[in-house]
N, C-alpha and C positions, 0 to 999 in steps of 0.2 A: 835799593841793590841789584846789581844786573841779575846775577845768578837766582835770586829771590824768585824776580819775576819769569824767568825762564823755568823755575820749578813749579808758578802757578802753571803755566802754559803745558807743562806736562800733566802735571794733573787733569786738567779741563781735557786736555787729549784723552787720556785714560777713560774718564766716565765718559765722555762724547762716545769711545767706541762699547762701552758698555750699554750703552741706552740706543744705540744704533738703529736696531728693528726691535718691535715690539715684543722678540724672545730673547733678544741677548743676556738680559740680566737674568731674566731665570734661566737658563744655559751655565751661565757663570756660578748662580748660586747653587744650582743641580751638582756642577761638575765640583766644585769646592767640598760641597757637604759630603759626597759620596768618597773622594779620596781624602778625606779628613778622617771620616770612621773608618776606612781601611788602613789607615796609618796610627791609630790611637792616640788622635789630638782632642784627648778630652782630659777636661779638667773635673774633677769631683761628680762626674755623670753627665757633663754641659759639655757643648763641644765650645773648644778654647777660642775660636777665631770666626765669629760671625760675620767676618768683612767679605767685602770683594776686592778690596785694593790694599796693596803693600804701604806701608808707610815709606815715602822718598826724601831722601836727604841727598842734598846738593854735594859733589865730590869737593868742592872747596868747604863746605861747612863739616863736613866729614874731616877732612885732613886737620880743621880746626879744632873739632873735638876730641880727636884723638891728641893734639898736641896739649891741650889743657886736661885732660885727663892724667897725662902722663907728669905734669905739674905739681898736680892734687896727689899723685901717687907718692910720689918725693915725701910728701909731708907726713903719709901715711907710714910708710916706714921710718919715718925720723921718729913718729912717735911710737911705734912700736918698740923700736930701738931703746929708746931713753924709759920708757912705760916700765922695763925689765927691774930696774935699778931705781927708779923715783917711787915711791907708795903714794905721793902727794898726785899723783896720776891714777893709782890705783881709786885710790879715794874719789876724787874727782869723777871718775868714769863710773864708778859706784862696783867695781868689782867684789864679789862676793868671796866668802872664804872657800867657799867649794870649787868656785871659778878659781880663784886662785891655785889650787891645790893641783889643778888640770894644766894651766897657764905653765907650772913649774917645771912640769915634764918635757924636755927635750926631745921635739919631733923627729929628730935625726937629718934634717935637712933646712938649710935658710929658705927666708921667705915670710913676712909676718901673713901673709893671706895670699897664697900663691893662684887660686882661683875665685874671682868674686864680681861683685858687678855694682855699679855708681849709678842709683836712680835720679834722671834728671828732666830738665826740661829745657830745649831750644828752641828760641825762640829768633827772629829776626836779627833783635839786637841784644841778646842775652843768653847765658848759660851758665843755669843753676841746679849746682845739686842738693838733693833733698835728704838722702841715705845714701848710705854705704852696706849692702849688702855681704860680708867679708866672710862669711863664715861658711855657708854649703849654699851657692846660689840656684835656683831652680831655672826653667827656662829655656838651657843651652841646647837639651836637643828638640824641643819641642820647638824652636825660632829656626834652626835649621830645616827640620822638616816640613814645615811651614812654608819654607822660603821656596823649597826641592818642588813642593804641591805648584805655588805660584808661577813658577817657572812652566810648570805645564800646561797652565791654565790657556786655552787658545785667546783669547783678548790678551796676554800678556805675549805672547808671541807675535801678535800684530804689532802691539805698543813697541817691541824692544827690534821690529823692523823701522822704527823711525828714530826712538831714544835709544842710546847705550844704557844699560843699567847693569850693576855688579850686585850680586844675592851675597849676605854674610854667611858663612858657615865656618861653625865652630865647634862642634864635636872632636876633629882631627885635633884641634888646638887643645882641647880639654885631655884627652888621650895622651898628647905628648908631654902636659904640664905633669900630667898624674905618672910618667914614666921618668921624667926629669929627676921629678922627688924622688921617685922609687931609687933610682939609680946613684942618687946622692947617699940614700939612707942605706942603700946594699953594699954601696963600694963595686958594681960591676955591672953589666949587661944583662944578665937573667930574665928571660922572659917571666913576670909574674901571673899568677892567679888572682883575680879582680873579685872582691866583691863591694857590692854597692848595699850599705847599709842604713837604713832606717825600717819603722814601724810598717805592720801590713794595715791594709785598708785605707792608707792616704790617699787624699785629690791627687798627688804626683804621681802615684803607681804606674799610668801609663808611661811616663817617661822613663821612670827606671827601665820598663821592658823594652823602651826602644833602644837606650842605653846598653843591654845587655846582648840587644841583638846586632847590635851595632860594633860592640868590642868583640864578639864573638865572631864578625866577619873579618875584623881586623886580625884574626887568630890570637886573639886572647881567652881563653877560659873565664867564665863571669857566671857568678852568681847573686840572685837578690836574698840577701838576710835580715828577716827581722832581728835586733841587737838579742831578744830573750832566747834567741833560735842557736846563738853561736856557744861554743865549747873552745874553751884554753886548757890544754891540757900537755904537759912536757913539751912545752916551748914551742907548741901549735898552735895558731888558731883555728879552728874549725867550722863549719857550715853544715852539718850532716859528714859525709863524707868528703867533702870540700875543703880541700886544705889551701889556705887564704894566706896571701904575700902583701896583695897592697889592699887597704879599703879606702873607696870611694865614700865619703863619710859625710851624708846626708841626715843624720840623726843631729838633732839640736843641741847645743851643749845642755842647756835649760832639763830638756827631756832626760838625758842622761844623768843630771844631779836628781832631778824627781824621781828616778826610776832604780837607783844603784845596782841594785841587787839584778834586775832585768841584762844592766850594761855591765855587770863587773868583769866578763869575758874581754869583752874589747877595752875596757880602761886598764884592766892588767895587762894584756897583750902589749897595748901601746906603751906602757910604763917601762914594762920589760925589753923594748925596742926586738917585741917578736914578728911585727907587722909594722907594716907603713901605712901611717894615715892621713889622708888627704881630704881636707884640710885638717892640721893639727888645732888643737886648742888654744894656742897664741894669740889667733884670731879673733880671740874675747875680746881683745884689747881694741880694735879697732870695729868690732862689728856693734858694740854699744852704742847705742843713738846721741848719747854725751860727746861721743868722739867729737861731733861738730861742736859742740862746746869748749873742749879744748883746742882746738884752731881759731876759732875767733874769741878767746879770752887774751885779751893781752898780756895778761900773768905769765903767758906761753910764747908770744910773739918771739922771746929772743931764742928759742929751738928752730928758727925759721930764718932762711936769708932773703932777703930784700924781696927778690924774684917771687921767691913763695909765699910770702906775705901778700903780697900783690894778688896774686891766684888767690888764695885765700878769699880776701877781700872781693874780688869779683865775684866768684862761683859758688861761696859755703855761705849760707844763711847764718845770721845770728843767733847764735842758741845758748840758752842757761838753764841750769836745773832750777825745779820750780822750790822757791825755798824763800823763808822769811828774809832777806838779806841784802846789802848793799850791791852792787856791782856796777860794769861799766856800760854804756851802748851809746856808739857812736863818739867815742872819747869822752862823753859826759857819765858822770856819776849819777845813777838812780836808786830808788828802791823797788827793788824788783816786782814782788806785789802790786804795788801803786802804778807802775808800769804796764802789769798785764792785765789788770783790769781797766785802763784808760784807753789800753790800744787794742782792746778783742778784736776790729774788724780788721789786721792785720799779721794775728798771732794764731799758732796750731799748740794744741798741747798733747804730748805723745808719751804714752810709757816708754823706759829707758829699755826695755828689753823685751820688748814685744813684735809679732810680725803681721802680714796680711790686713795690715789695718788695723789691727785688735787696738779700742782704746782709747782712738785718736780722735781729738776733739776739735772742730776747724771753727775760727772765731767768726768767721764773716757767715755763718751758717747756723747761728744758733742763737738764740734770745738772751739778752744780759742775765735773768735767772741759771738760765742753763750752763753761762759761761761760771756763774760765780759757783753755781754747785760743781760744776767741773775742777775750779781750783782747788776748792776746801777737798773736794777727793784724792787733787793730784799730788796736794799738801800731805795725805796720808801716807802716800805710796812714794815711787821713786819713779818721778815725771820730767820731763823738760817743757820748756817754751820755747819755740823758733819760731822766727819772722817770716811772712808769706814771701814767697819769691814769682817772678813775672811766670804767668805759665802759658804754655802754648793751646792754639785750639783748632780744629779744621774738622771738615766736612768729611765724613766718610759714607760709604755705600754699605749698609747693615740689614743684615735677614734675620727676622724673628724665628722662632722655634715652628710658627705655622707658615712659614715660608714668606712671607710680605716682606718685601724689599723698600728701604726708605732710605735717603741720604739724611743723615741726622751730625748735628755738632758731636765733637767730641773732644772730652781734654785728653791730650796726648802726652804721655810719659814715655820719653826717649831712655833706655838703659843698656849704657857699655856695658860690654863684659871683658874682663882684664884677667889675662893670662900672665902671671910673675909681673903684673903693673902694667903692661902694654895693654891697650885695644885691640880685640882680635874678633868683635864682632860687636852685634846690638841686637836689641828686638824692641817692640815699640808696645806698651799697656795704654788701652784705650778704656774710656768712662764717659757714663753722663753726670757723675758726681765728683766731688773735688778730690776723693779717695781713690785714684787712679790706681787699682789693685786687683788682681786677678781674684784672691782669696773673697774680695768681698764683693765680687759680681762683675768688676770689668773684665774685658777681653784682652786679646793680643793679635799684633798681625807682625810679618816679619819687617825687617828695616833693611833697604834696599838704596844703594849709592846711586844716584841719578848721573851721570858723566855729562855734565853740562856745563 
């Protein structure tokens, strides 16, 4: 593919600039480390982006990515609409009674998940999704701030004298998405007072602070509010003396259900339509990892058009709930547990409702005994099995906490950010292991579109 050859040439040119003199690598490292610290590019106390190059995607592949995400999002909306009246989908997704009670509250605006993230692998020959983060995706501010830092990098300025690049900035899109939902909910164009709601002391605290500063710079009053510090009285939700109109919800539904007393004010205000909450709780329908099981199960094929079915076959990995059942694979009937035991090298086990890589067992990285133990553990809980997808790898310049710079091969997880179902940005997570996840120790870089 001609564009892939041009991509490789551009990467080689960037890396050559980095290594042009004995000091250029160190200068780039020191610049990025210093600017990252200034801009709070920190996750759980460590630098989020210990890399010296962004992830480049050609304009041709970027257009393709945006088109295919839009096709898959059509399927997301279909399931979200049908699930409201189809208890079979409730059961197959594993919706709990507590989740159902929250789902059934009308958020006051349309859309199943108006800000979301599709985690994917983009190779030269394939584009495969592995998860949909539909509830409250992290990383939107982190990736914009890091993209702006990279655009300041002296080597990037020299690189862009030869190659045209488009950095992907998404904070304005996130704000516009929040405002669109608020105005539909409110019925007018009043300027809302915003609360970013999540627990104190989380690894993402620095991103909350970035967003707070950004919202305030755009003219919106904003507070960061732990759920237990909210008060709901006389039809108004407050954080101290701060009256809240719009909640940018980052606290997870599971945490709300686990700590109902701490989250009572938020839930009651949402139920009473006293505050607009984005995303609302109906996202749980498509945030469950078993959502991919709905998409790939022939029993639900009739929900989708032939074009949508083709997109599912091309981009969504075969997924089933782990259980002692008979099901289908590639059109053939199988006994699921026999199939899982016989195909360890191309399967992954995942909890249906976790994040950060927690509980994920990668078949090709475990022993047969470990795989069997994972199956038995999964059968006692709510687990799914998913087929391996083609993965992307690329060599990146990486610097260690001690300052050493090495070129190392990394797993490349490209994560498009969607707003009202349309791609408006992306970032890339990098890892040395099959769990390409920042929470589990990986890092991130901004995604740049390379105009070649």
